[in-house]
KESE-130156 format. One record per residue (C-alpha): residue number from 1; residue in three letters; x, y, z. Coordinates in nm, 2 decimals. Layout:
<atom num="NUM" residuo="Ala" c1="X" c2="Y" c3="Z"/>
...
This chain:
<atom num="1" residuo="Unk" c1="8.68" c2="7.10" c3="-15.54"/>
<atom num="2" residuo="Unk" c1="8.36" c2="7.29" c3="-15.53"/>
<atom num="3" residuo="Unk" c1="8.11" c2="7.23" c3="-15.25"/>
<atom num="4" residuo="Unk" c1="7.77" c2="7.11" c3="-15.38"/>
<atom num="5" residuo="Unk" c1="7.57" c2="7.17" c3="-15.06"/>
<atom num="6" residuo="Unk" c1="7.25" c2="7.37" c3="-15.13"/>
<atom num="7" residuo="Unk" c1="7.13" c2="7.52" c3="-14.81"/>
<atom num="8" residuo="Unk" c1="6.76" c2="7.61" c3="-14.80"/>
<atom num="9" residuo="Unk" c1="6.58" c2="7.79" c3="-14.52"/>
<atom num="10" residuo="Unk" c1="6.22" c2="7.66" c3="-14.47"/>
<atom num="11" residuo="Unk" c1="6.18" c2="7.84" c3="-14.14"/>
<atom num="12" residuo="Unk" c1="6.19" c2="7.52" c3="-13.94"/>
<atom num="13" residuo="Unk" c1="6.53" c2="7.57" c3="-13.78"/>
<atom num="14" residuo="Unk" c1="6.52" c2="7.45" c3="-13.42"/>
<atom num="15" residuo="Unk" c1="6.70" c2="7.76" c3="-13.30"/>
<atom num="16" residuo="Unk" c1="6.54" c2="8.04" c3="-13.51"/>
<atom num="17" residuo="Unk" c1="6.26" c2="7.90" c3="-13.72"/>
<atom num="18" residuo="Unk" c1="5.93" c2="8.07" c3="-13.67"/>
<atom num="19" residuo="Unk" c1="5.73" c2="7.77" c3="-13.80"/>
<atom num="20" residuo="Unk" c1="5.90" c2="7.52" c3="-13.56"/>
<atom num="21" residuo="Unk" c1="5.64" c2="7.49" c3="-13.28"/>
<atom num="22" residuo="Unk" c1="5.90" c2="7.31" c3="-13.06"/>
<atom num="23" residuo="Unk" c1="6.19" c2="7.55" c3="-13.14"/>
<atom num="24" residuo="Unk" c1="6.36" c2="7.83" c3="-12.95"/>
<atom num="25" residuo="Unk" c1="6.24" c2="8.11" c3="-13.18"/>
<atom num="26" residuo="Unk" c1="6.55" c2="8.32" c3="-13.13"/>
<atom num="27" residuo="Unk" c1="6.56" c2="8.67" c3="-13.28"/>
<atom num="28" residuo="Unk" c1="6.89" c2="8.85" c3="-13.34"/>
<atom num="29" residuo="Unk" c1="7.00" c2="9.21" c3="-13.34"/>
<atom num="30" residuo="Unk" c1="7.30" c2="9.32" c3="-13.54"/>
<atom num="31" residuo="Unk" c1="7.54" c2="9.56" c3="-13.36"/>
<atom num="32" residuo="Unk" c1="7.71" c2="9.74" c3="-13.64"/>
<atom num="33" residuo="Unk" c1="7.93" c2="9.94" c3="-13.41"/>
<atom num="34" residuo="Unk" c1="8.13" c2="9.64" c3="-13.30"/>
<atom num="35" residuo="Unk" c1="8.03" c2="9.40" c3="-13.58"/>
<atom num="36" residuo="Unk" c1="7.86" c2="9.16" c3="-13.35"/>
<atom num="37" residuo="Unk" c1="7.51" c2="9.00" c3="-13.31"/>
<atom num="38" residuo="Unk" c1="7.30" c2="8.96" c3="-13.00"/>
<atom num="39" residuo="Unk" c1="7.00" c2="8.76" c3="-12.89"/>
<atom num="40" residuo="Unk" c1="6.81" c2="8.72" c3="-12.56"/>
<atom num="41" residuo="Unk" c1="6.69" c2="8.38" c3="-12.45"/>
<atom num="42" residuo="Unk" c1="6.45" c2="8.31" c3="-12.16"/>
<atom num="43" residuo="Unk" c1="6.48" c2="7.93" c3="-12.09"/>
<atom num="44" residuo="Unk" c1="6.18" c2="7.75" c3="-11.94"/>
<atom num="45" residuo="Unk" c1="6.15" c2="7.42" c3="-11.77"/>
<atom num="46" residuo="Unk" c1="6.13" c2="7.26" c3="-12.12"/>
<atom num="47" residuo="Unk" c1="6.50" c2="7.35" c3="-12.15"/>
<atom num="48" residuo="Unk" c1="6.63" c2="7.20" c3="-11.83"/>
<atom num="49" residuo="Unk" c1="6.86" c2="6.92" c3="-11.75"/>
<atom num="50" residuo="Unk" c1="6.86" c2="6.90" c3="-11.37"/>
<atom num="51" residuo="Unk" c1="6.56" c2="7.06" c3="-11.20"/>
<atom num="52" residuo="Unk" c1="6.58" c2="7.44" c3="-11.24"/>
<atom num="53" residuo="Unk" c1="6.91" c2="7.43" c3="-11.44"/>
<atom num="54" residuo="Unk" c1="6.93" c2="7.49" c3="-11.81"/>
<atom num="55" residuo="Unk" c1="7.07" c2="7.20" c3="-12.01"/>
<atom num="56" residuo="Unk" c1="7.42" c2="7.28" c3="-12.14"/>
<atom num="57" residuo="Unk" c1="7.32" c2="7.15" c3="-12.49"/>
<atom num="58" residuo="Unk" c1="7.05" c2="7.42" c3="-12.51"/>
<atom num="59" residuo="Unk" c1="7.30" c2="7.69" c3="-12.42"/>
<atom num="60" residuo="Unk" c1="7.55" c2="7.55" c3="-12.67"/>
<atom num="61" residuo="Unk" c1="7.27" c2="7.56" c3="-12.94"/>
<atom num="62" residuo="Unk" c1="7.19" c2="7.92" c3="-12.87"/>
<atom num="63" residuo="Unk" c1="7.56" c2="8.02" c3="-12.90"/>
<atom num="64" residuo="Unk" c1="7.61" c2="7.81" c3="-13.21"/>
<atom num="65" residuo="Unk" c1="7.31" c2="7.97" c3="-13.38"/>
<atom num="66" residuo="Unk" c1="7.44" c2="8.32" c3="-13.29"/>
<atom num="67" residuo="Unk" c1="7.78" c2="8.25" c3="-13.44"/>
<atom num="68" residuo="Unk" c1="7.62" c2="8.11" c3="-13.76"/>
<atom num="69" residuo="Unk" c1="7.38" c2="8.40" c3="-13.79"/>
<atom num="70" residuo="Unk" c1="7.67" c2="8.65" c3="-13.77"/>
<atom num="71" residuo="Unk" c1="7.84" c2="8.47" c3="-14.06"/>
<atom num="72" residuo="Unk" c1="7.51" c2="8.47" c3="-14.25"/>
<atom num="73" residuo="Unk" c1="7.46" c2="8.84" c3="-14.20"/>
<atom num="74" residuo="Unk" c1="7.81" c2="8.89" c3="-14.36"/>
<atom num="75" residuo="Unk" c1="7.68" c2="8.70" c3="-14.67"/>
<atom num="76" residuo="Unk" c1="7.81" c2="8.35" c3="-14.61"/>
<atom num="77" residuo="Unk" c1="7.62" c2="8.02" c3="-14.61"/>
<atom num="78" residuo="Unk" c1="7.78" c2="7.81" c3="-14.34"/>
<atom num="79" residuo="Unk" c1="7.74" c2="7.50" c3="-14.13"/>
<atom num="80" residuo="Unk" c1="7.93" c2="7.43" c3="-13.81"/>
<atom num="81" residuo="Unk" c1="8.25" c2="7.24" c3="-13.85"/>
<atom num="82" residuo="Unk" c1="8.36" c2="7.24" c3="-13.49"/>
<atom num="83" residuo="Unk" c1="8.23" c2="7.39" c3="-13.17"/>
<atom num="84" residuo="Unk" c1="8.41" c2="7.43" c3="-12.84"/>
<atom num="85" residuo="Unk" c1="8.20" c2="7.54" c3="-12.54"/>
<atom num="86" residuo="Unk" c1="8.34" c2="7.63" c3="-12.19"/>
<atom num="87" residuo="Unk" c1="8.09" c2="7.65" c3="-11.92"/>
<atom num="88" residuo="Unk" c1="8.17" c2="7.90" c3="-11.64"/>
<atom num="89" residuo="Unk" c1="7.85" c2="7.88" c3="-11.43"/>
<atom num="90" residuo="Unk" c1="7.50" c2="7.73" c3="-11.43"/>
<atom num="91" residuo="Unk" c1="7.21" c2="7.90" c3="-11.59"/>
<atom num="92" residuo="Unk" c1="6.87" c2="7.88" c3="-11.42"/>
<atom num="93" residuo="Unk" c1="6.54" c2="7.83" c3="-11.59"/>
<atom num="94" residuo="Unk" c1="6.33" c2="8.15" c3="-11.61"/>
<atom num="95" residuo="Unk" c1="6.66" c2="8.36" c3="-11.60"/>
<atom num="96" residuo="Unk" c1="6.72" c2="8.57" c3="-11.91"/>
<atom num="97" residuo="Unk" c1="7.04" c2="8.49" c3="-12.10"/>
<atom num="98" residuo="Unk" c1="7.21" c2="8.74" c3="-12.33"/>
<atom num="99" residuo="Unk" c1="7.43" c2="8.59" c3="-12.61"/>
<atom num="100" residuo="Unk" c1="7.67" c2="8.79" c3="-12.82"/>
<atom num="101" residuo="Unk" c1="7.87" c2="8.66" c3="-13.11"/>
<atom num="102" residuo="Unk" c1="8.13" c2="8.79" c3="-13.35"/>
<atom num="103" residuo="Unk" c1="8.35" c2="8.67" c3="-13.63"/>
<atom num="104" residuo="Unk" c1="8.72" c2="8.67" c3="-13.54"/>
<atom num="105" residuo="Unk" c1="8.88" c2="8.55" c3="-13.87"/>
<atom num="106" residuo="Unk" c1="8.78" c2="8.48" c3="-14.22"/>
<atom num="107" residuo="Unk" c1="8.94" c2="8.25" c3="-14.47"/>
<atom num="108" residuo="Unk" c1="8.83" c2="8.10" c3="-14.80"/>
<atom num="109" residuo="Unk" c1="8.67" c2="7.79" c3="-14.65"/>
<atom num="110" residuo="Unk" c1="8.64" c2="7.86" c3="-14.28"/>
<atom num="111" residuo="Unk" c1="8.50" c2="8.14" c3="-14.07"/>
<atom num="112" residuo="Unk" c1="8.62" c2="8.16" c3="-13.71"/>
<atom num="113" residuo="Unk" c1="8.38" c2="8.29" c3="-13.45"/>
<atom num="114" residuo="Unk" c1="8.33" c2="8.34" c3="-13.08"/>
<atom num="115" residuo="Unk" c1="8.03" c2="8.38" c3="-12.85"/>
<atom num="116" residuo="Unk" c1="7.96" c2="8.46" c3="-12.49"/>
<atom num="117" residuo="Unk" c1="7.64" c2="8.39" c3="-12.29"/>
<atom num="118" residuo="Unk" c1="7.57" c2="8.61" c3="-11.98"/>
<atom num="119" residuo="Unk" c1="7.31" c2="8.66" c3="-11.72"/>
<atom num="120" residuo="Unk" c1="7.14" c2="9.00" c3="-11.71"/>
<atom num="121" residuo="Unk" c1="7.38" c2="9.11" c3="-11.44"/>
<atom num="122" residuo="Unk" c1="7.68" c2="9.04" c3="-11.67"/>
<atom num="123" residuo="Unk" c1="7.80" c2="8.72" c3="-11.51"/>
<atom num="124" residuo="Unk" c1="7.94" c2="8.49" c3="-11.78"/>
<atom num="125" residuo="Unk" c1="7.76" c2="8.15" c3="-11.81"/>
<atom num="126" residuo="Unk" c1="7.96" c2="8.01" c3="-12.11"/>
<atom num="127" residuo="Unk" c1="8.20" c2="8.10" c3="-12.38"/>
<atom num="128" residuo="Unk" c1="8.23" c2="7.93" c3="-12.72"/>
<atom num="129" residuo="Unk" c1="8.45" c2="7.92" c3="-13.02"/>
<atom num="130" residuo="Unk" c1="8.34" c2="7.77" c3="-13.36"/>
<atom num="131" residuo="Unk" c1="8.48" c2="7.70" c3="-13.70"/>
<atom num="132" residuo="Unk" c1="8.21" c2="7.74" c3="-13.96"/>
<atom num="133" residuo="Unk" c1="8.25" c2="7.57" c3="-14.30"/>
<atom num="134" residuo="Unk" c1="8.16" c2="7.79" c3="-14.60"/>
<atom num="135" residuo="Unk" c1="7.92" c2="7.61" c3="-14.83"/>
C-alpha cells in the first residue's frame, strides 16, 4: 500500500520556519564527519514551564525537529511515528542548549534516530529516541 501523504514546506514550521513569528527559528548544521546534525537553542521566558525552567515539551520539540531534519537531509520525507524523551536535568531559560541528532537505523518504512540535548558545559539535559515514518 502506497502512502499518499504530500508534505509541503511553507516555511511556517513551529520549530524551524522562518515565516513563523511565534516559532523557534532553529537552524541546523550538518556534521558530515559523524553523519549527525546539530542546532543551538537559547530559550527565553516564553519557553518556560516553572519560572526560569524550560518547559520539557519545548526541549522535546527541538530534539524531535533535529531528528526529523537529519532524515530529511538524507533525502527522506518523514513524520514522527513515536518519540521517547528521557530528561536527565532541568534546563534554565537564557541558558544555551546544544542538540545533536543522528540516524541509527534505516528500513523501508521507518527511520530510527536518537538525539541528545546538552548545556554548553556538556551536561546532558535530555536524551531522545524516535521512529520516523517515511512518507
